[in-house]
DRENDO-1510 file (C-alpha; in Angstrom, 1 decimal, always signed):
<recs>
REC; n; res; u; v; w
REC; 1; MET; +122.5; +124.0; +74.4 .
REC; 2; ASN; +123.9; +126.6; +72.2 .
REC; 3; ASN; +121.8; +129.6; +72.7 .
REC; 4; TYR; +121.4; +133.0; +71.1 .
REC; 5; PHE; +123.8; +132.9; +68.3 .
REC; 6; PHE; +123.2; +136.0; +66.2 .
REC; 7; LEU; +123.5; +136.6; +62.5 .
REC; 8; LYS; +123.7; +140.3; +61.8 .
REC; 9; GLN; +122.2; +142.0; +58.9 .
REC; 10; PHE; +121.8; +145.6; +57.8 .
REC; 11; LEU; +118.7; +147.5; +57.8 .
REC; 12; TYR; +119.4; +150.3; +55.3 .
REC; 13; GLY; +118.0; +153.8; +55.7 .
REC; 14; CYS; +115.9; +155.5; +53.1 .
REC; 15; LEU; +117.5; +158.6; +51.5 .
REC; 16; ILE; +115.1; +161.5; +50.8 .
REC; 17; ALA; +115.6; +164.3; +48.2 .
REC; 18; ALA; +117.1; +166.6; +50.8 .
REC; 19; GLY; +119.6; +163.9; +51.8 .
REC; 20; ILE; +118.2; +163.3; +55.4 .
REC; 21; TRP; +117.8; +159.9; +56.9 .
REC; 22; LEU; +114.6; +159.1; +58.5 .
REC; 23; PRO; +114.4; +159.2; +62.3 .
REC; 24; ASN; +116.3; +156.4; +64.2 .
REC; 25; VAL; +117.9; +155.2; +61.1 .
REC; 26; SER; +121.4; +156.3; +60.5 .
REC; 27; GLN; +123.3; +155.6; +57.5 .
REC; 28; GLY; +125.1; +152.3; +58.0 .
REC; 29; GLN; +123.2; +151.4; +61.1 .
REC; 30; THR; +123.5; +147.6; +61.8 .
REC; 31; TYR; +120.4; +145.8; +63.1 .
REC; 32; THR; +120.3; +142.3; +64.6 .
REC; 33; ILE; +117.5; +139.9; +65.4 .
REC; 34; VAL; +118.0; +138.7; +68.8 .
REC; 35; GLY; +116.6; +135.3; +70.0 .
REC; 36; GLN; +117.4; +131.5; +70.4 .
REC; 37; THR; +118.8; +130.0; +67.2 .
REC; 38; HIS; +118.9; +126.3; +68.5 .
REC; 39; VAL; +115.2; +125.5; +68.8 .
REC; 40; CYS; +112.8; +122.6; +69.2 .
REC; 41; VAL; +109.9; +121.4; +67.0 .
REC; 42; GLY; +106.7; +122.5; +68.6 .
REC; 43; GLN; +108.1; +125.1; +70.8 .
REC; 44; THR; +107.3; +128.8; +70.6 .
REC; 45; TYR; +110.1; +131.4; +71.0 .
REC; 46; THR; +110.1; +135.3; +71.0 .
REC; 47; TYR; +112.5; +137.4; +69.0 .
REC; 48; THR; +113.3; +141.1; +69.1 .
REC; 49; VAL; +115.5; +143.5; +67.2 .
REC; 50; SER; +118.5; +145.5; +68.6 .
REC; 51; PRO; +118.7; +148.5; +68.6 .
REC; 52; ALA; +115.0; +149.4; +68.8 .
REC; 53; LEU; +113.2; +149.9; +65.5 .
REC; 54; SER; +111.7; +153.1; +64.2 .
REC; 55; ALA; +108.1; +153.8; +64.5 .
REC; 56; ALA; +108.1; +155.4; +60.9 .
REC; 57; TYR; +108.4; +152.0; +59.5 .
REC; 58; ASN; +105.8; +149.1; +58.9 .
REC; 59; TYR; +107.5; +145.8; +59.7 .
REC; 60; THR; +106.7; +142.3; +58.6 .
REC; 61; TRP; +108.2; +139.0; +60.0 .
REC; 62; SER; +108.5; +135.9; +58.0 .
REC; 63; VAL; +109.9; +132.4; +58.1 .
REC; 64; ILE; +111.4; +130.8; +54.9 .
REC; 65; PRO; +110.4; +128.2; +54.1 .
REC; 66; ALA; +107.0; +128.9; +55.4 .
REC; 67; SER; +106.3; +125.5; +56.5 .
REC; 68; SER; +109.1; +125.4; +58.9 .
REC; 69; GLY; +107.5; +127.9; +61.3 .
REC; 70; THR; +104.4; +130.0; +62.1 .
REC; 71; VAL; +104.7; +133.6; +63.0 .
REC; 72; ILE; +102.0; +134.0; +65.8 .
REC; 73; SER; +102.5; +137.7; +66.1 .
REC; 74; GLY; +105.1; +140.3; +64.8 .
REC; 75; GLY; +105.7; +144.0; +64.8 .
REC; 76; MET; +108.1; +146.7; +65.7 .
REC; 77; SER; +108.6; +145.4; +69.3 .
REC; 78; GLY; +109.5; +141.8; +68.1 .
REC; 79; ALA; +107.9; +138.6; +67.0 .
REC; 80; THR; +106.6; +135.3; +68.5 .
REC; 81; ILE; +107.3; +132.1; +66.2 .
REC; 82; GLN; +106.4; +128.6; +66.7 .
REC; 83; TRP; +108.6; +126.1; +64.9 .
REC; 84; ASN; +106.9; +123.2; +63.0 .
REC; 85; VAL; +109.4; +121.0; +61.3 .
REC; 86; PRO; +113.2; +120.2; +61.7 .
REC; 87; GLY; +115.6; +122.0; +59.5 .
REC; 88; MET; +117.5; +125.3; +58.9 .
REC; 89; PRO; +115.0; +128.0; +58.2 .
REC; 90; THR; +115.6; +131.7; +58.4 .
REC; 91; ILE; +113.7; +134.6; +60.0 .
REC; 92; HIS; +113.1; +137.5; +57.8 .
REC; 93; LEU; +112.4; +140.9; +59.1 .
REC; 94; SER; +111.5; +143.6; +56.5 .
REC; 95; GLY; +110.8; +147.3; +57.2 .
REC; 96; VAL; +109.1; +149.6; +54.7 .
REC; 97; ASN; +108.7; +153.4; +55.0 .
REC; 98; PRO; +105.2; +154.0; +54.0 .
REC; 99; VAL; +106.0; +157.5; +53.0 .
REC; 100; MET; +109.0; +157.0; +50.8 .
REC; 101; GLY; +108.2; +153.5; +49.8 .
REC; 102; CYS; +111.7; +152.1; +50.7 .
REC; 103; GLY; +113.2; +150.0; +53.5 .
REC; 104; GLY; +115.5; +147.3; +54.4 .
REC; 105; ALA; +115.7; +143.8; +56.0 .
REC; 106; ALA; +117.4; +141.5; +58.6 .
REC; 107; ILE; +117.8; +137.9; +58.5 .
REC; 108; LEU; +118.5; +135.2; +61.2 .
REC; 109; THR; +119.3; +131.5; +60.6 .
REC; 110; ILE; +117.7; +129.1; +62.8 .
REC; 111; VAL; +118.5; +125.2; +63.7 .
REC; 112; VAL; +115.2; +123.5; +64.3 .
REC; 113; ARG; +116.0; +120.3; +66.1 .
REC; 114; PRO; +113.4; +117.5; +66.3 .
REC; 115; ALA; +111.6; +116.7; +69.5 .
REC; 116; ALA; +112.3; +113.4; +71.3 .
REC; 117; THR; +110.4; +111.5; +74.0 .
REC; 118; ILE; +111.3; +108.9; +76.4 .
REC; 119; GLY; +109.4; +105.6; +76.3 .
REC; 120; GLY; +108.9; +103.1; +79.1 .
REC; 121; ILE; +106.9; +102.0; +82.1 .
REC; 122; ASP; +106.7; +104.7; +84.9 .
REC; 123; LEU; +105.2; +102.9; +87.6 .
REC; 124; VAL; +107.5; +99.9; +88.7 .
REC; 125; CYS; +108.4; +97.7; +91.7 .
REC; 126; LEU; +111.4; +97.8; +94.0 .
REC; 127; ASN; +114.5; +95.8; +92.8 .
REC; 128; SER; +113.1; +95.5; +89.3 .
REC; 129; THR; +114.9; +96.4; +86.2 .
REC; 130; HIS; +113.2; +98.0; +83.0 .
REC; 131; HIS; +114.1; +99.2; +79.5 .
REC; 132; TYR; +113.6; +102.7; +78.3 .
REC; 133; ASP; +113.8; +104.0; +74.7 .
REC; 134; LEU; +114.4; +107.2; +73.1 .
REC; 135; SER; +112.0; +108.1; +70.2 .
REC; 136; PRO; +113.0; +108.7; +67.5 .
REC; 137; SER; +115.9; +106.5; +67.9 .
REC; 138; TYR; +118.7; +108.9; +68.4 .
REC; 139; THR; +121.8; +108.4; +70.5 .
REC; 140; GLY; +121.6; +110.3; +73.7 .
REC; 141; ASN; +123.5; +110.6; +77.0 .
REC; 142; TRP; +121.2; +109.2; +79.8 .
REC; 143; VAL; +121.4; +110.1; +83.5 .
REC; 144; LEU; +119.2; +108.4; +86.3 .
REC; 145; THR; +118.7; +110.1; +89.6 .
REC; 146; ASP; +117.4; +108.3; +92.6 .
REC; 147; PRO; +114.8; +109.6; +95.1 .
REC; 148; ASN; +117.4; +111.1; +97.3 .
REC; 149; GLY; +118.8; +113.1; +94.4 .
REC; 150; ASN; +121.9; +110.9; +94.0 .
REC; 151; LEU; +123.2; +109.6; +90.7 .
REC; 152; ALA; +121.9; +106.1; +90.1 .
REC; 153; GLY; +123.1; +105.5; +86.7 .
REC; 154; THR; +124.3; +106.7; +83.2 .
REC; 155; GLY; +124.4; +105.5; +79.8 .
REC; 156; THR; +124.9; +106.3; +76.1 .
REC; 157; GLY; +122.7; +105.1; +73.2 .
REC; 158; SER; +119.3; +105.1; +72.1 .
REC; 159; ASN; +118.0; +103.1; +75.0 .
REC; 160; TYR; +118.7; +102.8; +78.7 .
REC; 161; ILE; +118.3; +99.8; +81.2 .
REC; 162; ALA; +117.4; +101.1; +84.6 .
REC; 163; ASN; +117.6; +99.2; +88.0 .
REC; 164; PHE; +115.5; +100.5; +90.9 .
REC; 165; THR; +116.7; +99.7; +94.2 .
REC; 166; LEU; +115.0; +102.3; +96.4 .
REC; 167; PRO; +111.4; +103.2; +96.8 .
REC; 168; GLY; +110.2; +106.7; +95.7 .
REC; 169; VAL; +110.5; +108.8; +92.4 .
REC; 170; TYR; +113.5; +108.4; +90.1 .
REC; 171; HIS; +114.3; +111.0; +87.5 .
REC; 172; LEU; +115.5; +109.9; +84.0 .
REC; 173; ALA; +116.9; +112.4; +81.6 .
REC; 174; VAL; +118.6; +112.3; +78.2 .
REC; 175; SER; +120.4; +114.8; +76.1 .
REC; 176; GLY; +122.2; +114.9; +72.7 .
REC; 177; SER; +123.2; +117.2; +69.9 .
REC; 178; ASP; +120.7; +115.8; +67.2 .
REC; 179; PHE; +117.5; +116.3; +69.1 .
REC; 180; CYS; +115.7; +118.5; +71.8 .
REC; 181; PRO; +115.9; +116.9; +75.1 .
REC; 182; PRO; +112.5; +115.7; +76.5 .
REC; 183; ASP; +111.4; +116.6; +80.0 .
REC; 184; GLU; +112.6; +114.5; +82.6 .
REC; 185; TYR; +110.9; +111.2; +82.9 .
REC; 186; LEU; +109.6; +110.6; +86.4 .
REC; 187; ILE; +109.4; +106.9; +87.4 .
REC; 188; LYS; +107.6; +105.8; +90.7 .
REC; 189; VAL; +109.0; +102.8; +92.4 .
REC; 190; ASN; +106.5; +100.9; +94.7 .
REC; 191; ALA; +107.9; +98.9; +97.7 .
REC; 192; ASP; +106.8; +95.4; +97.7 .
REC; 193; PRO; +103.7; +94.6; +99.8 .
REC; 194; ALA; +103.8; +92.7; +103.0 .
REC; 195; PRO; +103.3; +88.9; +102.7 .
REC; 196; PRO; +99.9; +87.5; +103.5 .
REC; 197; ASP; +99.4; +86.6; +107.1 .
REC; 198; MET; +97.9; +83.3; +106.8 .
REC; 199; ILE; +96.0; +80.6; +104.6 .
REC; 200; THR; +92.9; +79.3; +106.3 .
REC; 201; GLY; +91.3; +76.0; +105.2 .
REC; 202; PRO; +91.7; +72.3; +105.6 .
REC; 203; GLU; +95.1; +70.5; +106.3 .
REC; 204; SER; +93.8; +67.6; +104.2 .
REC; 205; ALA; +91.5; +67.2; +101.0 .
REC; 206; CYS; +90.3; +64.8; +98.7 .
REC; 207; ALA; +91.3; +65.0; +95.1 .
REC; 208; GLY; +88.5; +66.1; +92.6 .
REC; 209; ILE; +86.5; +67.8; +95.2 .
REC; 210; PRO; +86.7; +71.8; +95.3 .
REC; 211; THR; +88.0; +72.8; +98.6 .
REC; 212; LEU; +87.6; +76.4; +100.0 .
REC; 213; TYR; +90.7; +78.4; +101.2 .
REC; 214; LEU; +90.8; +81.9; +102.5 .
REC; 215; GLY; +93.7; +84.4; +102.5 .
REC; 216; GLY; +94.4; +86.8; +105.4 .
REC; 217; ASN; +94.6; +89.6; +106.0 .
REC; 218; PRO; +93.3; +92.1; +103.5 .
REC; 219; ILE; +95.0; +95.2; +102.9 .
REC; 220; ALA; +93.6; +98.2; +100.9 .
REC; 221; GLY; +95.3; +98.5; +97.3 .
REC; 222; THR; +96.1; +94.9; +97.4 .
REC; 223; THR; +94.7; +91.5; +96.6 .
REC; 224; PHE; +95.7; +87.8; +96.9 .
REC; 225; GLU; +97.0; +85.6; +94.0 .
REC; 226; TRP; +96.4; +81.9; +94.5 .
REC; 227; ALA; +98.4; +79.0; +93.0 .
REC; 228; VAL; +98.6; +75.2; +93.6 .
REC; 229; SER; +101.4; +72.7; +93.0 .
REC; 230; GLY; +101.6; +69.0; +93.2 .
REC; 231; GLY; +98.5; +68.6; +91.1 .
REC; 232; GLY; +95.3; +70.7; +91.0 .
REC; 233; SER; +93.9; +74.0; +89.7 .
REC; 234; VAL; +92.5; +77.2; +91.4 .
REC; 235; ASN; +88.8; +78.3; +90.8 .
REC; 236; ALA; +89.7; +82.0; +91.2 .
REC; 237; MET; +93.2; +83.0; +90.6 .
REC; 238; TYR; +92.7; +86.4; +92.4 .
REC; 239; GLY; +90.7; +87.4; +95.6 .
REC; 240; ASP; +90.5; +87.0; +99.3 .
REC; 241; GLU; +89.3; +83.3; +98.8 .
REC; 242; SER; +89.3; +80.6; +96.3 .
REC; 243; TYR; +88.2; +77.0; +95.8 .
REC; 244; ILE; +91.1; +74.6; +94.9 .
REC; 245; THR; +90.5; +71.4; +93.2 .
REC; 246; PHE; +93.3; +69.0; +93.8 .
REC; 247; ASN; +94.3; +66.1; +91.3 .
REC; 248; GLY; +96.5; +63.2; +91.7 .
REC; 249; ALA; +98.2; +61.7; +94.7 .
REC; 250; PRO; +99.0; +64.0; +97.5 .
REC; 251; ASN; +100.9; +66.1; +98.9 .
REC; 252; TYR; +99.7; +69.4; +97.6 .
REC; 253; THR; +101.0; +72.8; +98.1 .
REC; 254; VAL; +98.8; +75.9; +98.3 .
REC; 255; GLN; +100.7; +79.1; +97.6 .
REC; 256; LEU; +99.3; +82.6; +98.4 .
REC; 257; THR; +100.9; +85.8; +97.3 .
REC; 258; ARG; +99.9; +89.5; +98.0 .
REC; 259; ILE; +100.1; +91.7; +95.0 .
REC; 260; THR; +99.2; +95.4; +94.5 .
REC; 261; THR; +96.1; +96.2; +92.4 .
REC; 262; ASP; +97.9; +99.3; +90.6 .
REC; 263; ALA; +99.5; +98.8; +87.2 .
REC; 264; ALA; +102.8; +97.9; +88.8 .
REC; 265; HIS; +101.3; +94.6; +90.4 .
REC; 266; CYS; +104.3; +94.5; +92.7 .
REC; 267; ARG; +104.5; +91.1; +94.6 .
REC; 268; SER; +105.1; +90.0; +98.2 .
REC; 269; HIS; +107.1; +86.9; +99.1 .
REC; 270; PRO; +104.7; +84.0; +99.0 .
REC; 271; ILE; +103.5; +81.9; +101.9 .
REC; 272; SER; +102.4; +78.3; +101.4 .
REC; 273; LYS; +100.2; +75.5; +103.1 .
REC; 274; ILE; +100.8; +71.8; +102.8 .
REC; 275; VAL; +97.5; +69.7; +102.2 .
REC; 276; HIS; +97.8; +66.1; +102.9 .
REC; 277; SER; +95.7; +63.2; +102.0 .
REC; 278; PRO; +92.6; +63.0; +104.4 .
REC; 279; VAL; +93.5; +59.4; +105.2 .
REC; 280; PRO; +96.6; +59.0; +107.4 .
REC; 281; PRO; +98.6; +55.8; +107.7 .
REC; 282; LEU; +96.0; +53.4; +108.9 .
REC; 283; ASP; +96.5; +51.4; +112.2 .
REC; 284; ILE; +94.3; +48.7; +113.9 .
REC; 285; ILE; +94.4; +49.1; +117.7 .
REC; 286; GLY; +93.5; +46.0; +119.7 .
REC; 287; ASP; +94.7; +42.5; +121.0 .
REC; 288; ASN; +96.7; +40.5; +118.7 .
REC; 289; ASP; +97.1; +37.5; +121.2 .
REC; 290; VAL; +93.6; +36.0; +121.9 .
REC; 291; CYS; +91.9; +33.0; +123.1 .
REC; 292; HIS; +89.3; +30.6; +121.6 .
REC; 293; SER; +85.9; +31.7; +121.8 .
REC; 294; THR; +86.5; +35.2; +123.2 .
REC; 295; LYS; +85.3; +38.6; +121.9 .
REC; 296; HIS; +87.7; +41.5; +121.5 .
REC; 297; ASP; +87.0; +45.2; +120.6 .
REC; 298; TYR; +89.1; +46.9; +117.8 .
REC; 299; GLU; +89.5; +50.3; +116.6 .
REC; 300; LEU; +90.8; +51.9; +113.4 .
REC; 301; ASN; +92.8; +55.1; +114.1 .
REC; 302; TYR; +90.8; +57.0; +111.2 .
REC; 303; HIS; +87.2; +57.8; +112.1 .
REC; 304; GLU; +86.1; +59.7; +109.1 .
REC; 305; ALA; +85.9; +57.2; +106.3 .
REC; 306; ASP; +82.9; +57.1; +103.9 .
REC; 307; ILE; +82.5; +53.2; +104.2 .
REC; 308; TYR; +84.1; +50.8; +106.7 .
REC; 309; GLU; +84.3; +47.0; +105.9 .
REC; 310; TRP; +85.7; +44.4; +108.4 .
REC; 311; SER; +86.7; +40.8; +107.8 .
REC; 312; VAL; +88.6; +37.9; +109.4 .
REC; 313; ALA; +91.0; +35.9; +107.3 .
REC; 314; PRO; +90.7; +33.0; +107.1 .
REC; 315; ASN; +87.0; +33.3; +108.0 .
REC; 316; THR; +87.4; +30.0; +110.0 .
REC; 317; LEU; +89.2; +31.7; +112.9 .
REC; 318; GLY; +86.4; +34.2; +113.7 .
REC; 319; SER; +83.7; +36.7; +112.7 .
REC; 320; VAL; +82.8; +40.3; +113.2 .
REC; 321; THR; +79.9; +40.2; +115.5 .
REC; 322; GLN; +79.2; +44.1; +116.0 .
REC; 323; ASN; +79.9; +47.4; +114.2 .
REC; 324; GLY; +81.1; +45.9; +111.1 .
REC; 325; ASP; +80.3; +49.1; +109.3 .
REC; 326; GLN; +82.0; +51.4; +111.7 .
REC; 327; TYR; +85.6; +52.3; +112.8 .
REC; 328; ASN; +85.3; +50.1; +116.1 .
REC; 329; PRO; +84.1; +46.6; +115.4 .
REC; 330; THR; +83.8; +43.5; +117.7 .
REC; 331; VAL; +85.4; +40.2; +116.7 .
REC; 332; LEU; +84.7; +36.7; +118.1 .
REC; 333; TRP; +87.7; +34.5; +117.8 .
REC; 334; ASN; +87.7; +30.8; +117.4 .
REC; 335; VAL; +90.3; +27.9; +116.8 .
REC; 336; PRO; +88.9; +25.2; +114.4 .
REC; 337; PRO; +88.9; +21.6; +115.7 .
REC; 338; GLY; +92.2; +19.9; +115.3 .
REC; 339; MET; +94.2; +23.0; +115.9 .
REC; 340; VAL; +96.1; +24.1; +119.2 .
REC; 341; THR; +96.8; +27.6; +117.8 .
REC; 342; ALA; +96.3; +29.5; +114.7 .
REC; 343; ASN; +97.3; +32.7; +113.1 .
REC; 344; GLY; +94.8; +35.0; +111.3 .
REC; 345; TRP; +94.3; +38.4; +110.1 .
REC; 346; LEU; +91.9; +41.2; +111.0 .
REC; 347; ILE; +91.3; +43.3; +107.9 .
REC; 348; ALA; +90.1; +46.9; +107.6 .
REC; 349; LYS; +88.8; +48.2; +104.1 .
REC; 350; ILE; +87.7; +51.7; +104.0 .
REC; 351; HIS; +86.4; +54.1; +101.4 .
REC; 352; LYS; +87.4; +57.7; +101.2 .
REC; 353; CYS; +87.4; +60.2; +98.5 .
REC; 354; GLY; +86.4; +57.6; +96.0 .
REC; 355; LEU; +89.5; +55.5; +96.8 .
REC; 356; ILE; +90.0; +52.3; +98.9 .
REC; 357; TYR; +92.5; +51.9; +101.7 .
REC; 358; LEU; +93.4; +48.8; +103.5 .
REC; 359; ASP; +95.0; +47.8; +106.7 .
REC; 360; SER; +95.5; +44.5; +108.6 .
REC; 361; LEU; +96.4; +43.2; +112.1 .
REC; 362; LYS; +98.0; +39.7; +112.4 .
REC; 363; VAL; +96.4; +37.8; +115.4 .
REC; 364; GLN; +97.5; +34.6; +117.2 .
REC; 365; VAL; +94.5; +32.6; +118.5 .
REC; 366; LYS; +95.1; +30.2; +121.1 .
REC; 367; GLY; +93.2; +27.0; +121.9 .
REC; 368; GLY; +90.5; +26.1; +124.4 .
REC; 369; ALA; +90.6; +27.6; +128.0 .
REC; 370; PHE; +90.6; +24.1; +129.7 .
REC; 371; GLY; +93.8; +23.0; +128.1 .
REC; 372; GLU; +92.2; +21.1; +125.5 .
REC; 373; ARG; +94.6; +19.8; +123.0 .
REC; 374; TYR; +93.7; +19.5; +119.2 .
REC; 375; LEU; +95.9; +17.7; +116.7 .
REC; 376; SER; +97.5; +20.0; +114.4 .
</recs>
């Protein structure tokens, strides 16, 4: 900034009848208003006169045009002036001898530059990029300094794009010839929070039924963000827990991210949990090579169905004699008259989550125990 440029003017002495100049005012003495000539709107500056003025005079300080600035105080020792609008006003100092009614003046031209501000977010996350603007839209020279005091970037224009690679406080400054530089803009960069430790909840779930999942572990100043993919919706997007309603065919993925609760909302890396169908691939366990008129116990590998239904096909080869509505039925096998052996099916039909699942076991049924022969 160009400081303290001086415009010199003369303060003329008053000649009295005897030809004597007033004290401290010699013929041809040059007086100068001293102070900053390149100033900023809204700021207050102090101006003095060199050499010192005489107490024999009454001094008046003014700004022309008057709207350009306000003289807060003024006298023999100097003046305090606040500048109001951009432009090139002048400071006027007039001195009048109250006895003789004569005096003189000094003038200083001022360049009042507009104030500028930096606009943009001042709380950001690590490894993020943000846009900053100069208002009004002047062209400036930008300098970004990292938390260690090292140069992090420069640019020219009415805006600047900053990339923040370190946690801590960055300093953004801008200067130019058409405006008063604003104060350094301080930008706090938060590190990303730690990922969640776990998602607690069922490994399998039914579609259409809200299922509770919990996040762990809470950390002060953060919360959890819930999401689901593969079909479904979350009841509460934020919080330590959420009910999730799955939709469509599994598998589903529950995703959990830790975020800060401040304005930056910095995000951790997410963790996820795969949620399967509650019904695994079905398998009927038991004998598949049996004899006529014998009973055999069977078991379905899934024990948590809502309803179990068992049957033999064709029904002439046998019947379910016990636990036909459980996962472990007993079946009596038979070979119809006229047959030596026959192949049949044991069929399991279960209901779960409003859906029907089927499995079957092929069973060979042999003829009578005493070697009876039947015509095929």
